[in-house]
N, C-alpha and C positions, 0 to 999 in steps of 0.2 A: 359265405353260398355255397364255395365246391366240397369243402369239407363236410356240408349235410349232406350232400347226395350221397345214394347208400354205394357200396360196390358189390353187395353180395342179389348177385340174377337169383329172380324168383319166376321166370318164365324165359324160355328160350323156343324159337321156333326156325326151321331150316326148310331150305326149298332150292328148285333152279329155274329161272328162268326160261322161258321158252328158243330165247336164244341160247342156252347153256350157262349163262352166268350165274352163281352159287351165291345166295345170298342168306343171312343171319339177322334175327331179331332179338336181341336181349332187351328184359324187363329189368332194373334193378328197384331194387327198394318193394315199399307194400303194393299190390297189385296183384292184376293176372290180366293175359291178354291171350285172343284167338285170333287167327287168319285164316279166311277161306278164299278160295279160288272164285273161277267166273262160274262153277254151276253150285257154287256156296259149301263144298267138299273143304273140310279142313284141311291143312296140311298136318302130316305127323311123320314120324322118323321113319315110316314105310315107305311113305312118298317123296322122300327130300330130294330122292335123285330125277324125280321125276318132272322132266318141262313142263311148266305149267304157269300161268299169269296169277298176281293177286287181284281181287278184288277189293276185300277189306280185309283191314286191321283194327280189331277192336282191341281198347284200353280200357280194363275196367279197375275200379278199388285203389285208386291212386291218391300218394300225399303228394302235395305240390312242393314241400320243403326238402322231400328226399327222393322220389322216385322220378326216375329217368328210363327213357327209352332209345336203345342205342343200334343202330342197323348198321351192317356190313355186307359189301359186293366184293366177289374174288370174280375176277372176269374170267370167263372162260375163251376156249381156242377160237370159239365161232361167233361169241358175244360182242355185246358194246361196251360193257360196264355199267347198265344202265339196266336197275330195274324198274319197272312200270307198276303202280296201283291206283285202285279206281277212289277210294276212301282209305280215312284216317280216322275213328272215331273216338277219341280221348271222352270215355263216360261218367259223371258225375256223380256218381254211388258208390262212393268210397264212406262217407258217414254224413249223418244230420249236425246243423249245428244246435246248441240247446235254445230250448223253444223262447224263453225270455232274455233277448239281450241284456235285457237292465241289471237283471241278475249277475252282477258279478260274482264268480267264485274262484278262489286262489287258484286251484288245480282243474278249473275249466279252459279248453281250450277249442279255437274256432274251427269249424270244420274246414278242412283244405283238400278239396276233391278235384283240384286240378295237377297237373303236372308240370314238375320243374324246368326238364330238358327233353326237347326230342331230336336227337343227334341222327341222321340218317341221311347223309351229301350224296348218296349215289342212288336213292330211291326220287322215282319222277313220277309227279301226279298225271294220268291222264287216263283215256276210257279203255278198260281191257273188257268191257262187256263186247260182245259182237253184236247187241242188237240198239235198234234206236233207243235213248231215253222216252220215257211217257210220263216222267216226275215233273212238275213243274217246279221251277226254282220260287223258290218265297224270297228272294231278292229283288228280280227285275222280273216284272210283267210280261207275259208274253216267253217267257225263255223256259228252256227246260234244264235238267241239273242235269248234268254229264259226272259230276265228280267232286270231291271235295275234303278238306279235313276240318272236324268239327271237335271245338272243345268248350262245351257252357261254362267252363269254369278256369278256362286261362290256359297257356302255354308260355312259361318263363320266358325260355330260349327255344324257337322253333329252328330249325336247321335240316333245309331236306334238297335235292338237287333243283327243284322248280318244276313248271307244268307246259305240258305242251300241247296244244289243242291238235295237230295234225299227228298224232300218233295214231296207229290204226291196226289194232290186232289183227292176226290170221284168222281168215275165217268172215272176216265182217262184212255185213252186205255193203256199207259204203263207209266213207271216212266222216267225220264228222262236220267238217269243211262243207261235204257234200251232201249231207242228211237231209237237205230241205227244210231245216227248221232252226232256230236260233238256241242256242247252246249255251250255258257258261259254268265253269268250274267254282267253286266259293270254299274260301277257307275264313273260316268264321272263328273268330278266335273270343270267346267271353273275360271278364273282367278276373284275372289271377287274384288272390288275395294279396299279393305283396310283388313290387317291384317293377311291374308292366310287361311288356311284350316287345322281342325283339326278333325280329325273323330275316334269317340271314339264307340265300340260295344262290343258284347259278345264272339260269336263265329263266325268263319268260317268254313263253309264245303265243300269240293270238292269232286269229283270221278270220276272213269273212268271205262270202261268196254271195251271187244273185241266185237267183229261183224265178222264173218264169210262170204265170198261169194266165192263157188268154193273154190278153193285154195288159195284165197286170204284173211286175217286176217289182220283188222282196229282195231286199239284202239281209241276209241272215249273219249276223254276229258269231261269234265263236273265243266268247269272251273270258275271261279271270276277274275276279274280284276279289281283294283281300278285304274284310271285314273284323278290324277289332276295336273290342269296346276298351274305353282307356285310353291311358297312355302307350304309344308306340316309341320305345327307346331307341331303337334302331330298324331301318327297313334297306337290307341291303342285296343290292343283284350285280351280276358282272354285264348283263344285258335283256333290256326287252325288246321285244320284237314285234312287231303287228303288219297288217297290209293297210297302206295309204294308195292304192290304186282308186282311180278315177270313181266315185261313186261308193265305194266299197270301206271308205275310212270312218271313223265313228263318227255323229254328225256332231258330236260337244265341238268338237271342234270347227264348223263350218255356220256359221251364223245367218246363212240365206236358208236352210231346210228350215220346213214349217217343221211345227209342234207334232201334227201329224202324221208325219214322214221319221219321224227322230229314231233312230237304230243306236243306241248304245250300246258302246263296244269296247276293246283294247283292253288293257289292264287297270283296274281299280285300286287304288292304296286309301280304305277310310279308316278314319279313327272317329267313333262315334261317340256320344256319350251315353252314361247310361246312370249308376251310382255316381261317379263323376264327370266330368267333361272331358271330349276327347281334345287329344293332344299330341304332335308328333314331335319328337327331340332331333332325329337324323333320318335323312333319304339320302341313300349314296348308290349312285348307278354307276359302274365304274366305265363303262363302255356305252356305247348306242342307246337311246331309247327311243322309241315309237309307240304310238297311241299309248300314252301313258297320263293318266289324269288321279291326282291328290287332295284331296281335302282334309279338314277335320271338324267336325259339328258339335256341337253342345249338347246335341239330345241325340236319338236315337233316330235312323234314317227311316224308320216308321213313325215319327212324331207328325200331327198332324200340324206343327208349326215350331220353326226352333230359330227361337233369337240369337241374336251375337253376344248376349251378356255376360255368357260364361266366359268367354275369353279364350277360344281353342287356338292356342297359337303354335306354329312349323318355326321350329329353332332354327335346322340348317335342312338344306336342297340343296344336293349337288349331282348333276349328270357330268360324269367326264369325257364321256365321245359325242357324237352328233346326233341333234336332238331331232323328231319330225312328230310333229302333234304334242306336243307335252304341256300340260294344262296344271296348275297349282291354283288351289280357291284356299284364303285365311282367312277366318273370320276374325281373328284378332292378332292377324299382322305376324311378319315374317321377320327375321332377325338377319339370318344370311342365305342367300340365294347365289348359288357358282355354277357355270356351265365353263369345263375343259375346254371346248373346241367353238362353239358359236352358240346363240343363243335364235336357231332357227325357226320357226312356226311353232313358237309357243306365246300361250296365253297364260297370264298371271293376274290373279285380281286379288289383292289385299288390303287389310288396313293400314299397314306401312310395310316397308321394307327399310331394315337396317341397312345394308349391302347385297348391290345386287350387281356381280363380275362376269363379266365372260372374257375369254382370252382372245377370241375372235369378237368379229362385230355382232349384231343384231339383222335378223332378215323377217321378213313376212310375221313381226312378234306384236301382241299388245300386254300394255302393262298400264294397269289401274290399280292406283291407289288411294284411299278416302285421305289419309293424314300425308306424312311424311316419304319421301324417296330420299333417302339422306343421301347416299354413296352410289349412282350409277357408273358404274365404271367398264365402257367396253374397248377390246384391243383392235377393232377393226373398224368397219363402216355400219352405218346405221341406216337400215333400207326398208321401204316399204312398211314402216312402222310406226304404230301410236303409245306415248309414252306420256301416261296423264295420272297427274295429282293433284288433290284437292279437290276428290268429285264423291259424292253422296251414291253409294251401291247397299244393293241388299245382299249382303255376301252369302249368308247361309241359303236363302233361296236360291240363288245362282247357283250355290253345289247342289243342293235338295229340297223340294217340296213335296212332302208324300200326300198321298189324293186314294182313299180307298175306292174311288169311281172312279178315278184316270191312271191309278197307278203311279202321279207324282210327275213333276217337272225337274226343271234343274238339269245342269250337268252328270248327274249321276242317272238321269233318265233319258241323256240325249242331246238336251239342249242345250245350245250355244248360250255361255255367260256373256251378257248386255257389255259392249266397248264403246265408245264417244262416237265410232261409226254405224252401230248397228244399236244404237238406243231403244229401249221399250219402254211403253207408257207405263207406271206403276200407280194405281189407283190408291195404296194408303196413302204412300207421299204426294200422290196430285203432281207428280212432275215426271219427266221421262229420265231412267236413269242411266247412264249416270248422270246425275246434275250436279255442275259444280257449289262447292261454298270454299268459305275463305280460308281453310284450316291447310292449304296445301302447300309444299314447295321443294323443290329437285336439284339439287348438288350433281351437277355431272364432269366425269371425262370421256371425252368419245376422240381415241387414235385414230383419226380416217374422216371421213365426209358423212354428211348427211343428206341422203336422197330420198325424196318423196314420200317424207315423213314428217310428223307433228308432234312437238314436243308440250306440253300446255299445263299450267296451273292453275285451277281456278278461273278457268275460263269457258264459258259456256258459249258455246257458237249458234245456238237455236234455243233459246231461253223461252219462247211461247208458240212457237209454230205459226206465227201471225204473219199470212201472205197478204192482205189488204187490211187496212185498219176495220175493225172489227169482226174480220172473217177467219176462224180460227181452220187450219190445214193440220192434220197428223204430220208428224216426223219425217214418215217415209215417204210424204208428198212433198213437203219443202223443207229446206235445210240453208241457216245462213251461213256460210262458209269461216271458217278462221279469218280475222283480218277486217271483218267486215263492220261498217256502222252500229248493226244491230246486236252484236256481242255484247255480253255482260261480263266486263272485268274488272272482278271483286278487287278490293283495293290491299289485300295483305297475297295476293299470289308472288312467289319469288322463285327465279331459275337463275344460278350461275350456274355456268357452264363454260368449258374450255374443251375447242376441236382443233384438231391438227390439220385436216383437208376444209374441203369445202361444203357449202349448202347451196343444193340444186332443188326446188321443189318444183319447176316446171311441169311434173306431170300431175299435180294435183290442183293446180290452179282453175278456177272454173266449177272445182268440184268440193272439195275437202277444204281449200284455202282460196282466197279472193283472189281474183282475175286484178284488182285494183294496188294490191301490193308487191314489193318487189319477187322475185323466183328465189329470191337468196334468204328468205323468208320462213324458219322454221320453228322457231320458241315462241311461245304464247303466255304470257302472264304480264302484270303490272307491275311488276319489276324484270325486268330481264338485264342479265351481265353475261355477253360472249365474248369470249375473246380467243384469239387463236396462239396456237403454241405448240412444241412438244409435248404428247401425255406419254408416259411410260407403261404399257399395257399390263393387266393384272396378274398374278401367279396362281390360277387355281387350278387344283391338282386334276391331273389328267392320268388315263391309264398306259403303262400301269404307274399305280402310285408310289411317289417318294418317301413316302411317312406316314406311319402307323394312324390308326385312327384312336384320338385320344377318350377313353372311357370316364364317363362319368359314375358318379356313385350308385343309380340306377343300373348301370349297366353292368355292374362287379361280377355277375353271373357270366360274362363273358370272356374276362381275363384269363389268358391260360387254356381256354380250349379250344381256341382255333388257331391256326396261322393264316390273319388278315391279309395279305398281301394284294390280294390281286382286286 
């Protein structure tokens, strides 16, 4: 792959940022390039030294296997070393494919209208226009498009500085946060002809603010969506920031918010299906992650129905720093989920999880898997959390359900996925989901105590919603707690756990846990084995990382390009 990239420059554009940073954009290989400022005027040799801001970078006529765009920045005396741009468009207009795909020609080739590499680590996506956006986003209903990166036929490797919704150019009437409207940046990458997609950046920063009109208060999210068709080989960021102030956090992390008041926000990473199903290889956030939602879908986000049958998996998911509102939904299951510090305010809904490790404990987190949670290992206490295995879920719908009338539901549209303490009735299933089935199992090691938490396998605490014989109540009205005689305890559920500390569920007795059972009961299944003893905490990578990322065959284009020690 590296030897295929062209070393011949075909277009070069130079300019000077508003604060004096010098920048150069060079296109190698087939194609052409145009860069314009806020007024739509092209950057030329005559204006290269005049301070100005980039509005749009347009690249056209590229060939995936050989074209690449490289951006460099020379920090000025008064500059910050960052160059902001509002749009990058890689157009798919290089060539047409042959009309009859079944007509095999010896010298015939497929059209490659994407680009192999975009490498511009000091270029940052931000709104450089001084006026409010009046362009509606096609991704989230009710949002305006602040800017973005578009490549209909894909980018194999995209490396740039990141996205900052707080950036405000000189002369702007207001910042995005104070604009009084919902805005989002969209990085929308189509399916490349080969290899898949890798995205590497430093930081993503989102925000939110509220505005009041009369007696109505509206939360305006300023969000970022990475939408990739097909496989994401690697998504790597040093940090993901967001606003978790009361009432301003994205509503997909709050199950008490009604769908009518949903306000999707934060940073979304979505692998969607197209000609192939969505799939994610490695998500790696080296530092802290806040308001970060990740999932893979079998079909497009605009599909009216999306089943789980095409098996979109997430292979590796790592947060090296602190977590605050992190969500992972995987319809096809997840192999390795790791947290370098703690699993705090984390929501995971998955078909199965092979390994779930956290160097510290878990606080205010919910993990629901349909099949087995094979290896749960916590380096500290499990506090105010729910860990469930053996529960039927509608995972694709929990991630996203598109509706041309309402704009859709699910986490992508700001609705929290259901958990054992916030179940929702599903007409198709004829039951409240998640509902127990007999295919679960949990193997756990906890190097601490279990406090006000429930670990359950294939146990339905409220199977029918019956209050009095013959009288049916909604789940939100009546709930049989865990440990009550009305529980459905399926015969194959198994928990095998080793705990170093104590169990204290006194804070849940009378609500989630029956008051008739001892307060040191937190594990519920047909077969429960809990032993006390020393537990060695896991050794999950934390920043700074002490070992390099191992690249698979699909990531060969990354080798040797970057120093990935961050």
